[in-house]
N, C-alpha and C positions, 0 to 999 in steps of 0.2 A: 374596241367594239363600241359603237355609239349606243346611247340609251335614250334616243329621241322619243321613243314610244313608251308610254306609261306601262302598258301591258306587254310582257314578253312571252308569257306562257298562258294560253287559254284555248282549250279545244273542247267544244261541247256538242259536236256533230261530225259526221263524215262528209257533209256536203256544204257547210258554211264556207263563205268566200275565204280562200286560203291567203294568209298574209305573211306567214313566215314558216320555213321548214328547214330541216337538216338534210343534207345530201352528201354524197361522196362520189366524186368523179372517178371512173376507172383508172387505177394506177398500174404501174409496171408489174405488180405482182400477178395480175391477170394474164400477162404475157408469159409467165413462167410456170403456169399450170401444165403439167405433162399428163398424157393419157393414163398412165398407171396410177396417178394420184388424183385424177379428176373427181372421182366419186367420193374419195376420202375428204376432199375439199368441197364437196356438195355441188359440184358441177356435173352436168350430163355429158359435156364434151369440152374440148379445148376451144378457145375463142381467139380470133385474130384481133390483137390489141388496137392497131391503128384504125381498123374498120369500126370497131365498137366505140372508139372515141370520136373520130372525125365524122363518120357517116351516120352515127346513131345517137350516142349520149350527148354530144355537143348540141344537137337540136333540142334535147330535153332542157339543157341549161339555158338555151336562148329563149325557149317558150316560157320557162319559169320566170326569167328576168323580165320579159315583156309584160307578164301578168302581175308580178309582185314588186319589181324594182326597175321600171322602164328607163329611168334616168341613167342606169348603168349601160344600157345597150341601144336605146333608140337612136337611129341615124348612124350607127357604127358597124353594121353588119359587113360592109365592104372592107373596112379596116380590120375587123376582127378575123375575118376569113381570108385575108390576103395571104398569098403563098409564102411571103417572107415573115409572117407573124409568128410562125413556129408554135402556134397554139398558146402563146404566153398568156392570153386572156383567161385561159382555163386552168392555169398552173399556179397553185397557192404560193410557191416559192419565188415567183417572178413579180417584178415591179408592176407589170401590166395586168396582173390578176384582177378580176372584177370585184372582189372583196365586198360582197353585198351582205348587209345585216338582215336581209329578208330571205335570200337564197343562201343559206349558211353552209359553208364547206367545212366538214369535220377536220380535214387535215390542217386547215387554217386555225381552227380553235385549238387543236392539239399543239401546234407550233407556238401559239400565244401563251399557253400555260407552261410550256417548257422554258420560257424566259425566266421563270422562277427557279433558282438553284436547288432549293429543297425539294420541289416537285420533281425536277429533273432526276435527282438522286433516287427518290422513291420509285418513280415510274420505271426508270432504267433497271433498277434492281428487281422490280416486279416482273417486267418483261423477260429479263434474263433468267429469272427463276422459272417462269412458265416454260420458256423455250430451251432451257438447259445450256445456256451460254457459259463460256469460260470466263474466269475473272479478268483475263487479258482483254477479251472481247468487250466485257462490261466497261472496262476502263477506256477502251477505244471509243465507245459510244458517248461517253461523258465529254469527249473533246469536240464533238460535232456541234455546229451552230443550231439553234432551235428549228429553223425551217427544214434543214437537211435531216435533222434527227427525227422530226415528225414524219418525213417521207420514208425514212429507213424503218421506223417502228411499224408503219402501216404496210409497206411493200415487202419488207424483209431484205431489201437490197441496199448494199452500201454504195457501190459505184460500179457502173457497167454491169457485168454479170456476176458480181461477188454476192452470192446469196447467203446471208448470215443465218436466217431461220425461215420457216415456211411463210409464204405470203398469207394474207387474209382476204382472199378475193371476194368473199361475201360481204365485205364492208360496204359495198355499193348498196346493199339492201338495208338502208338505215332504219326502216320500220322496225326491224327486229331487235335493235339495241335498247329501245325504250318506248313508252307510250305516254303522251300527255293526256291526263284525264282531268277535265276542268282546269285547275291551276296546279295540279300535282304531276310529278313525273314518276312513273313506275319503271324502274330499271329491270331489265329482263335477265333471265338465266338460260343461256343457250343449251340446247339438248346435245349438240355435237361438239366434240373436242376441238374441231377446226375453227370454232367461233369463240373460244375461250378468251383470246386476246382482245377481240372486239368488245366483250363485256367489260374487261379490265379498263380499256381506253375510255369507254362510255362513263364509267364511274369517275375516273379522274377528271374528265371534261366537265361533267355536270356538277361535281362537288367543288371544282377549283376555278372554273372560268368566271370572270366578272359578269358575263351576260346573265348567269343564273344565280348570282350572289343573293338576290332578294328571295330566292325560292329554295334555299338550301334545306330549310326545315320542311319543305314540301317534296323532297326527294325520297321515294319509297324503295326499299330493298326487300326482297323475299328471303327469309331465312331458310336454311336447310332444315330438314327434320332432325330430331335428336338421333344420334347414332347413325346418321345417313351414310357414313363411311363403311358401315357393316352391311349395307344393302347390296344386292347384285348390281352390276354396272348397267345392265339393260333389262327392259321388260318388267320393271317393278313400278307400280303406280305410286309408290311412296317417294320415288325420286322426284325432286322439285326442278322442273324445267318449264320455262315460259318464254315464248318468243312473240314479238309484237304483231306478227301477221295473224295471230290468234286473238287479238284484242281490238274491239271496235267500240268507239264512243258514239252511240247513236243519238243520245240526247244528254243533257247535263245530269239527268237522274238515272239514266239507263246505260248499262255497259254489257257488251257481249264478250264472252270468253270461250274460245274454242279449245276443246280437248282433242288432240290430234297426234300425229307422228312426232311433233316437236314440243307439245305442251301437255304436261301430265295432269291427271285428276287431282293429285296432291297440290300442285301449284294453284289450280283453280280454287280448291278448297281454302288455301291460305290467303289468296287474293280476296276472295269473297269476305272472309272474316275480317281482314285488314281494312278493306274499304268501307264495310258496314260499321265497324268499330269507330272509324274516323269520320263517319257520316259524309263521305265523299260522294257517294251515289245512293240511291234508294232502291234500285232494282238491278239485278244481275242475271243474265240468261246464259246458261252453259249450253254450248252447242257441241255435242260429242260426235265426231266424224270418224270414219275408218282410218286406222293407222296405216296409211299407204303413201308411198312416195308420190303417187299421182296427185294427191290432194295437199299434203304437207301442212298447210294452214287453212283456216276458214276463208281467208281472203283469196284463196285460189279457187274457191267454189262459188263465192258471191261477193259483190261489193255494191255500194249504193251510188246511184246516178243523180236522182232527185229525191225529194222527200216522198214522192209517190212512184218512183221508178227504181227497179233493181235489176242487175244482170246476174244470172246464176246458171249453174249446171243443171240441166234437166234431169239427170239421174237422181237428183234429190227432190224432184217434183212430186206433188201429190197425185199427179196424173201418171198414167202408164205411158212411158216413152215410146214413140212410134219409130220403127225401123223401116228402112226402105224395102219395098217389095215383100213384106210379110203379111200374113193374114191375121185375124183376131186371135185364133188359137195359138199360133206360133208366137205372137207378141206377148200373150199372157204367160206362156210357158217359159220363154227365154228372156223376156224383158224384166226390168226392175232389178233390185239388189237382193243378195242373199241376206239371211238374218244377221250375220255378223258384220255385214257391210252397211246396215241401215243407220240412219242418223237418229240421234236421241237428243231431245231438247227439254231442258228443265229450267224454269224461271223462279228465282228467289227474290222475295221482297224483305227489306230490312225490318219492317213492322210486323211481318208474319212469316218469319223464316221457316217455321215448322209446317207451313202449308204451301208447298211449291205448286206452280202451275206447269202443266205439261202441254207441249205442242206436238201434233201428229206429223207435221211436215215443215220444211224450211219455209215454204211459201206462206204457211199459216203464221209463222213467227214474223216474217217480213211484212205481211199484210197488217198484222196487229201493230207493229211499230209505226208504219205509215199512217194508219187510221187513228190509233189511240194515243200514241206518243207524239206524233208530229201533226196531228189534226188535219190530215188529207181527207177531203170530202168527196172528191171525184173517184174515178176508176184507178185502182192500183195496177201498174203495169209491171210485167216480168219479161225481160228480154233474155232469151236463152242462148247459151253457148252453142255455136254452130247452127243457130236457128233451130235447135232441137232435132237435127237430122243426124242419123247414124251414117257413117262413123265420124262426121265432122264435129259433132258435139264433144267427144272425148279428145280428138286430135287438137282442137282449138283450145280446149280447157288446158291441155298440156302446155300450150304456148300462151297461156295467161290471158285468154279471152275474158275471164271473169275478174281479172286483177287490174281494175281501173282506178285512176286517181282523179277525184273531182277537184278542179281548180276553183270552181264555185258550183252552185246548184245547177245541174243540167249541162255543164261544160266539163267533159272528161277526156283524159288521155288514154289511148289504147294502141295496141300493135297493129300495123297495117297488114300483117300476114293472115289475120283471122277473117277471111273473106265472108264466110257464112254468118258469122256474128255481126259483121258490118252490115250485111243485108238485113239482119234482124233489127238493128238500130234504125236503118233507113225505113223499114216497114212500120216501126214504132213512131215515126215522125221526126227523127233526128236528122240534122244536117251533117254531112260527112265532108271533112276537109283535110287535105294533106298538110302536114306541118310546114313543108317547104313553101308551098303556095301561100299559106297563112302568114308566114314570116315576111314574105315579099309584100303582101297586102299591108301588113303593119308598117313595114319600112317605107313604103310609098305613100302612106297616109290614106289609102283607100278604105282601110278598116282599122278598128281598134279592138282590144280585148273586151271593152265594154259593150261592143256591138253584138257579141256572140250570145246566142241563146240556144238551148237544146242542140248541142253540137258535140260530135265525137271527133276529136282531133287524132288523126292517124300518124303514128310515129314509126320510123324505120326500125326493123326488128330482126334482121337476119342473124346477127351475132348475139345481141342482148338476150334473145329468147332461149339461147342454149344454156344460159345460166339459171333458168327456171325461176324467173321473177319478173313481174310487170312493174308499172309505175306506182302502184299502191305499195309494193315492196320497197321501191327505190325512193321512198319519202318518209320522213318522220315529221309530220305537222307539229309545229310549236304554237301556232296562233291561227285560229279561224274566227271570222266574225260569227256571232250567234245567228243561227238560222232564222230565228223569229224576227230579226231586224230586216230581213231581205224580202223584197216583193215577190 
């Protein structure tokens, strides 16, 4: 791994120009999820592996490379996508792999640390303990070369259809394994057993890979509560669980933490104390949302597009959501959320922690961030899922209309299937472009990434959306340019 750039880790906003991120391309484990285990492995449905790779995720890889590391891809699309290429460009174990230190593949990092014999011994023993492997199986894994071992540990597959232990299909959602806050890495604690191995691999990678060597004293772990093993398995707020989809760095001094189906109040409590004690941030806002599969993390109900533009689910709006063909009385009686489904927002400041600030709505919080934290002087815009029309609002939120990744301020990736949300972006003055057409423009020289402003890039999504995660989920930003340096 090259160390050409002085700064490896630095994230101080959600929309600063993206320079480096962690990703994981769909592996063979996704093709082994069966209907009876889909929900245990946190999928809503089984997916078609070849489609999710060739017709969907590969476009994500290509657009990321064009924006972050164009030398790896510019002028090569015909070669990369040739029928006889066998997708080797996308496979970490192949010589033709793109091997970018800007678009960083987790399987590649894992393979590199497995070159170290001591790390191999420890990690194999840990994985086998978690997955209940036999001693014979453990010895068999020790004989594998690093690249193959990395693939096996992630996919659970040794060769062909020989499944050694469960796959970790959610590893494509790299946001959830950790979050970079300024120049610190907060490692997460997944709420579901299906993601235990992901957290284990993340620890080994961040603590052992040379890329992060200079940051090892900046890697944060959340401890469990004392006697945590005596607590009930589910439903107890003292359980410490935190996932990256519930953490947003909106400025260098201000962090959002969601309390949700996947992140507990106790985890938020511990993170607040830890970050304030180390003076990493000055302000932390807790956004408590209903514990529903529909929402999962806060980034499923809102993400940032520009310093003055947000996309969000209208159900959490301060306004009364309008339903088609209803009158005022019906809307008031049936619209809105029940008491136990309402959002609760509490903001803590390090210098006055005993005097929290409360926000009545999500819009009020986001308006405050844009106006007071980011210095936006003009109108603050909110783009609503499904254009705030029932039933498209909830349908499209389910397929991640609010889960967008900003490549830089105003240029975001989203799914092409969310038609009404796309209309809302268009009405808000954004250009809409299909990723296939955009890549052709880049390849022909008719356009460059630098030419894009206020643009929603539409990505194919028939299979990816079944996994319940958008591009915000499928990214762990490691480095963004400070937003204050951008025009």
